N, C-alpha and C positions, 0 to 999 in steps of 0.2 A: 865558752858558753855555747850550748847547743842551739842550733838554728830552730826557730819556732814557726817558720813558714816555708813550705816547699813550693818552689817554682816548677810548674808543669808545662810540658809541651806535648800536644797530641799529634802523632804522625799518622796521617790519613784522615781526610775530611769527608768521609762517606757517612752513611746512616749511623753506624755504631760509633764512629769517631766523633760525630757531633753530639751524641748522647753523653759520652765521656767528657767532651769539651765543655758542654753546658753545665755539667755537674761541677767540674773544677772551677768554672768561671763564677759560679754563684753559691753552690750548696755544700761544698766539702770544707769542713773546718781546717784551718791552718794550711790551706792550699791557695795558690794563685796561678791562674792560667796565664802563662807568659806568651805562648805562641802556638800556632798550628802549622803543620807541614802538609803540602800536597804537591805532587809533581806538575799538576795543571795550575798555572798561576791564577787563572780566572776563578777556579774553585777555591784555592787557598785565600785569595783576596776576599771573595764573597763570604767565606766562613769567618774570617777575621772580623769583617764588618758586622755580620750577624751576631757574633759573640761580643762585640764591643771592645775588641782589643786592637792594638795598632801594629802588631808584629806577626808576620808570616814568612815562611820559607818555602821554596820549591825543591830544596835538596836537604834531606835530613842531616847530611854531614855538616852543613852550615849551622843547623840548629844545635848540633852537639858541641859547637865552639862557643855557644852563648853561655856566659858565666852565670846568668840569672836562671838558667834552667837546671834544676836539680834532678828531675825525673822525667821520663818519657812514657807515653802510652802508645804502644805499637798496634795500629789498626789498619794494616795494609793486607794485600793478598798474601797468602801463606808463603809463597816462594821467596818473599823478601824478609821474612821474620828473622831468620838466622843471622844474616849479615847486619841488619839494623841492630838487633839485640847485642851482638858481639861488639859492634862499634860503640854502642851506647855504654856498655860496661867498661870498655877501654877508656872512654871519656869520663868515667866516674859518675855516670847517671844511673839512678835507680830505674827499674823497668817493670811496667805492667804490660804484659803481652797478651793480646787477644788470642782466643782459640781459633783454629787448632794451633798448637804451639809451633809446629814446624812440619816440613814435608816428611822427615825421617827421624828415627831414633838417634842416628848419628848427629844430625843437626841439633837435636835437643841436648845431646851431650856437650856439644860445642858451646851452646848458650849457657848451660848450667856452669860449665868450667870457667867461662869468661866472667860470669857474675861472681862466682866464688873467689876467683883470683883477685878481682877488683874490690871485693868486699861490699858489693851493692846488692840491694834487694831485687829478687826476681819473683814476681807474682804472675800466675797465669789466670786469665779472666774467665773462670768458671763461675759466673754470677749466680747460678742457681744455689750454690752453697751459702749465699747470703740472703736468699729469699726466705721470708719469715716462715712460710709453711714447710719448706724443705728443712730448715733448721729445727723446727718443732718435731718433724718426723724423725730426724736423726737422733734427737734427744729421747724420743719415745723408744726407738730401737735400742739405744744404749742403756736405757733404764729397764729393758726387758719386757716392755709392754706387749709385744707379740711373740715372745719367746725367741727361739733361734731363727735367724733369717734363712729361709729355704729358697725363695725365688724373688728376684727383682725384675719387673717388667717396666720398660721405659720407652716411650715413643715421642717423636717430634716430626710433625708434618707442617711444611710451610707453603703458603699460597703463591709465592713469587717465582717467576721464571729465573733460572740460574743466570748469573752474569756470564758474558761470553767466555772469559778465561776459566770459568768453573767446569766447562765441558771437557777440558783437557785434564785428565787425571794426573799427568805429570806435573801440573801446576797447582792442582787443588786437592788431589787424593780422593775426589768424588764426594758425594753426600755423606758417606760414613764419617768423613772429616769435617766438612763444612756444616752439616746439619746435626750429625749424631755425636760429635765430640762431647757435648753436654750430657747426652745419655750415657756414654761410656764412663764419664767421670761420676755420674750419678750412681750407676750400679756398683762401681768400686767403693764409693763413699758409704753407701747404705749397707753393702755386704761386709765391709771391713776386711776384704780379701782381694788378692790379685787374680786376674783372669789367667787360667791355665790352658784353655782350649776354646777355639771358636769354629763355628761353621756358618757361612753366610751365602746368601743368594741375592742376586740383584737383576734388575731388568729396566729397560727404557720403554715406558708406556705413554708418557705425555710429551716427550721431546724427540719424537722419531725423525723430525726434520734435520737433526744433527747426526743421525746414525752413520751416514756415509763418511763424514769427516771425523767423527769420534765414536768408533764402534764399541769402545770399552765403557762409554758413559752409561750410567744407570741413574734413573730418577726415583727408583723404589728399591728398598733394601730391607732384608730381614736377617738378623744375626742372632744366633743362639750361642750361649757361652756357659762354660763351667769354671768355677772358681777353685783355687787351691784348697779352700775350706770344704769343698764338696757342694756348696750352694750352686744354684743355677740362675741364669739370666736370659732375657730376650730383649732385643732392641728392634724397633720398627721405625724406619725413616722414609720420608718422601718429600719431594719438592713439586711445586706447581700444582698443588691439589685444588686450588681455587676456592674451596669452601671456607677457608680461614686458617688461622694459626692454631695448631693443635699440639698441646704438650701435656702428657699425663704419665703418672707413675703408679705402680701397684707393688707393694712390698708384702709378700706372704711369709708368715712365720709359722712356727710349730704350734702357736697358741692364738694367732690372730692375724689381722691384715690391716694395712694402712693404704688409703687411697689419696693421691695427690692429683690436682688438675682442675682448672677452671676453663670451661669451654665458652662461657659467655663473657662479653666485654662489658655489658651494662646490666644492672639489676632490673631494668624496665622490661615488663612483659606486656605485649599488646594482644588483647582478645577482640576480634572483630565479629561482625554478624555471620561470618562463615563458620564460626565456632572453632577457629584455629588459633592456637597460641603462637605468637611470634616474638622471638628474642634474638638480638644480634649475636652472631658467633664472634669469638675472639678474632680481631683483625690482624694483630701484629705482636711479635715478641717485645716490641718497644712498649706496648701497653701492659702486657702481662708481667714483665720483669722490670718495670720502670724503677720501682723502689729497690730492687735487688742490685741494679747497676749503681745506684747512689750508695748503698751500703758497702758494695765492693770497693768503689773508689775511695770512700771515707776510710775504710779499713786499710787500704794500701798506704795512704798517707800516715795513718796512725802507726802502722808497722815500722815505717821509716823513722818516725820521730821517737818511737819507743825502743828502737833498736832490737826488735824481735822478729822472728821468722813470720812470713805472711801465712794466712790461713790456707792458701792454695799455693803450692810450691812448684818449682820447675820439675820435680820428680812426678807430681800429679799430672802435669802436662805431658811429660814423656811417656807415662804409662798409657795415657789415652792414645797417643800417636802409635804406640806399640800395638794396641788392639786394632787400630785402623789399618796398619800395615798387614796384620794377620788376616783381618777380614777381607781386604782387597785380594790378598793371595788366595784365600779360600774361594772367593767368587770366581777368580780366574781358573783355579784348578778343579773346582767342583768337589773338593775334599776338605775335611776338617783340618785345622792347623793347630798344632800344639805350640805353646809359647814357652 
């Protein structure tokens, strides 16, 4: 008899980790949140208390020995993804791995091979593919609503200061990975083709206080790409922009265009005696993509129970990392990079 409930453990109790954990605790059908993991015991204990569960670990390897855990959600700094995913696969646990999938294509290959060998599901957390408006746009493209895709433009700008480890490109791969992985997956998905050439430029404009220690760090990046199909793309990424969380997409076709993006967090508009209109700008990705996270988590469990491939695969994660590597190489060399 097939198991009808999946025991889940979330590894990493930060902002994104707690979104996943809350979903599996209350809102994902046929799933049960068994435990959380965080190397800082105070954080792990606090997360477990907030979630209303009685089990937490400070070492993911202990969690992998727990027979009640069938699947893990990996929400740690990128440098740990490869080792955790490979160990999880070897322990027979299904895996939902947050983006960016890994630091290098080689690490992605290790993760994919481990999950294939173990026969477990590997899904990469590109939640925008589960956002209702993104799904509708993809359907419109596939139905020929705008003709042949010519250009995909995608931008993500975040208000937050980078976490200290993110300044070190050896640990984070920079904003192209941490911020723009979603954009890279978006342009691949909407174009239906693989990137064949990139040219990128980056600069540090808002975090100059770290320039001496991290001279390669950039907080603003612009990447232009060509696809194997001949279509074009551009990506704009930024951190610490302060004005709000900004995520927008434009898909230009031979016969039309599609616009995606919501810059306002609320529908309320205030008009005062100064005759100015005021409307709050989108504050966080947690607000904009709240429903997409839930749809992503729900589909992960459904894929496991139905024995089908996930909607976002390890290959998708690997292709995004491939573009990140090429983009960073282009920033460093000042020249286009062919893939």
